[in-house]
C-alpha positions as CSV (number, residue, x, y, z in Angstrom):
1,M,96.2,27.1,-134.9
2,W,96.0,23.9,-133.0
3,Y,92.2,25.3,-131.8
4,E,91.0,25.3,-135.4
5,P,90.6,22.1,-135.4
6,L,88.6,22.1,-132.1
7,T,85.8,24.9,-133.0
8,E,85.3,22.4,-136.0
9,V,84.5,19.2,-133.7
10,I,82.2,22.1,-131.7
11,S,80.5,23.2,-133.4
12,L,79.6,19.8,-135.8
13,K,78.5,18.4,-131.5
14,N,76.6,21.2,-131.6
15,W,75.2,20.6,-135.3
16,I,74.6,16.9,-134.0
17,M,72.6,18.6,-131.0
18,Y,70.7,19.8,-132.8
19,I,69.2,17.4,-135.0
20,C,68.9,14.9,-131.7
21,A,66.9,17.5,-130.1
22,Y,64.8,17.8,-133.8
23,F,64.2,14.5,-133.3
24,C,63.4,14.0,-129.7
25,V,60.7,16.7,-129.9
26,V,58.9,15.7,-133.2
27,F,58.6,11.6,-131.6
28,I,57.4,13.5,-128.9
29,L,54.7,15.5,-129.9
30,F,54.4,11.7,-132.6
31,C,53.7,9.7,-129.8
32,T,51.1,11.9,-128.0
33,I,49.0,12.7,-130.7
34,C,49.4,8.2,-131.6
35,L,48.7,8.2,-127.6
36,R,45.8,10.5,-127.8
37,D,44.8,8.5,-130.3
38,A,45.1,5.5,-128.8
39,T,43.3,6.3,-125.4
40,K,40.5,7.6,-127.2
41,Y,40.2,3.9,-129.5
42,V,40.8,1.9,-125.8
43,V,38.0,3.5,-124.0
44,K,35.8,3.0,-126.6
45,W,36.6,-0.8,-126.6
46,T,36.4,-0.9,-122.9
47,K,32.9,0.6,-122.9
48,I,31.7,-1.9,-125.5
49,T,33.1,-5.0,-124.3
50,F,33.2,-4.0,-119.8
51,Y,30.1,-2.2,-120.0
52,P,27.7,-3.8,-123.0
53,S,24.5,-2.6,-121.6
54,E,24.5,1.5,-123.2
55,N,24.0,0.6,-126.1
56,S,21.9,-2.4,-126.2
57,E,18.8,-1.7,-127.8
58,K,16.5,-1.5,-124.5
59,N,18.9,1.5,-123.3
60,Q,19.5,2.4,-126.5
61,E,14.8,3.1,-126.3
62,T,15.2,5.0,-122.8
63,R,17.3,7.5,-124.8
64,I,15.7,8.8,-127.1
65,K,12.1,8.1,-125.1
66,N,14.2,11.6,-122.8
67,R,14.8,12.7,-125.1
68,Q,12.0,13.5,-126.7
69,K,10.9,14.4,-123.2
70,E,13.7,17.3,-123.7
71,K,11.8,18.2,-126.4
72,I,8.5,19.3,-125.0
73,R,9.4,20.5,-122.5
74,R,11.8,22.6,-123.4
75,R,8.8,23.8,-126.0
76,H,6.4,24.4,-123.6
């Protein structure tokens, strides 16, 4: 008779453990998704702020010209 409440406590602890594990897994997945998006945003921001020459019009024009040259080379 004395072991029945003990098993109830153990099962309750198991349920609490399962719920905590579930929330931990969900939290880890949520964090990885958020961190992945955040790193993409930070990388874009650092490229824009610290390397503005990449986004300048002159470089864009040279990129377009190089692409056109590559297309012409591929045709021949």
